[in-house]
C-alpha positions, 0 to 999 in steps of 0.5 A: 500500500502506498499513501501519497501526500502532496504538500506545500506550506503545510507545517500547521496541518501536516502533523495530523496527516502524518500521524494518522498514516503512522498509526495505520502502518503500525496496524498493517505491520501487525497484519503482515501488510506493508505500507509506504508513505510518499511525501512530495513537497512543492517547495515549502518555506514555512518549516514543512521541509524541516518537519518532513526531514525529521519525520522521515528520519524517524519513520523509514517507511516514509520517503519525501521529495523536495521542491517539485514544481507544477502544482499538486497534480504533478506532485501526485503523478510523481508519487504514482511513478515512485509508488511500490505498493499494490494500492495507491491513495492520495491523502492531502496534507490538510486531510486526515484519517478518521479511523486508522483501524477501519482504514487498514481493515478496508484495505486488507479486505479489499485485497483479499477480494481482489478489488481493483478500485476502492471507494470510501465515504468521507467527512468534511471539517473546517479548521481550526474547529475539530469536529465533523460538519458533514459526511459524503456517504458512498453507497453500494452501486446497483448490481447491474453494471449497465445501470451503474454506468448510466448513473455515472454518465448522468452525473454520479461521482465519488469523493477523491479523498476516499478513492483508492486504486491499484497502483498500475491502474492509477499510474497508467491513467494518471492525472491530466495536469491540463485540468488544474481543478478537476484532474482527479474527477477525470481520472476517477470517472475514466476508471469507474466507467471502464467496463472490465473494472465494474466487478472489482469495486470495494465500497466502505459506507463508513467515513474513513477520511476527513477532508478539510473544507476550503480547498482549491475547488471551493468557492464561487470563483473556483466553480466559475474557473472549473466549469469549462474544464468539467464541460470538456471532461464530460464531453470527452468521457461521454458524461451528459450531466451539466458541469455544475452538478459536481459542485452542487452535491458538495455545497448541499452536503455542507449546508446539511450540518450535523446536529451534534458534532463528532470530534475528530481524532487529535494526532497533534503532539504524537 
């Protein structure tokens, strides 16, 4: 298993990400399963590189690359090229693993079932608050592949923070850096619409990853910039849904808040 974390000026948020992966590594080690953590830094000057230096010296299963230009998708592509694990998962430097034990178990069970694509539910939170504000729950797809693919072509999509794939599939498809805001969407839809993979999908309806709100695709300005990209991607893949549909689901989830906040795990200081 390979976890890839692109980072830039992430010294304040990265410790949560790092320690969640460390705990997952410990659990997988006990089960005889290996994990590597690849950290791709885009040229941080805020102390992130010093943090990575200390962390990788203490944890040999972690490796890092410094001063990689080209933006986050270029960093992810480099991570895919360096990955040695059976699966790859992109975990951003401001996101964290909610339950390392459940995450490890999901990986183990998916490998036993020879799953090629893994889809996990996620939660949303906003810093500096430390509680879940909303959840994106992933449900089992219809048993009829044709029905599922029809849903995908009509706008069904899944959260990239909960997306895991066989490294060879991930690497061969890669992130199209031409789409600066939606390369993850294109990659996922490309693989999910591939007929031969429909029977090799594992689902986890429990949120495993907490995604920090306020990323590059948040806000109205990003939506307006990304609309043309989504239109091009949808046309290329034969998806007939309007471009705005990808964003509408995100905003709806964030409007429907929890009545009783769920505290996030606190990895700081480990």
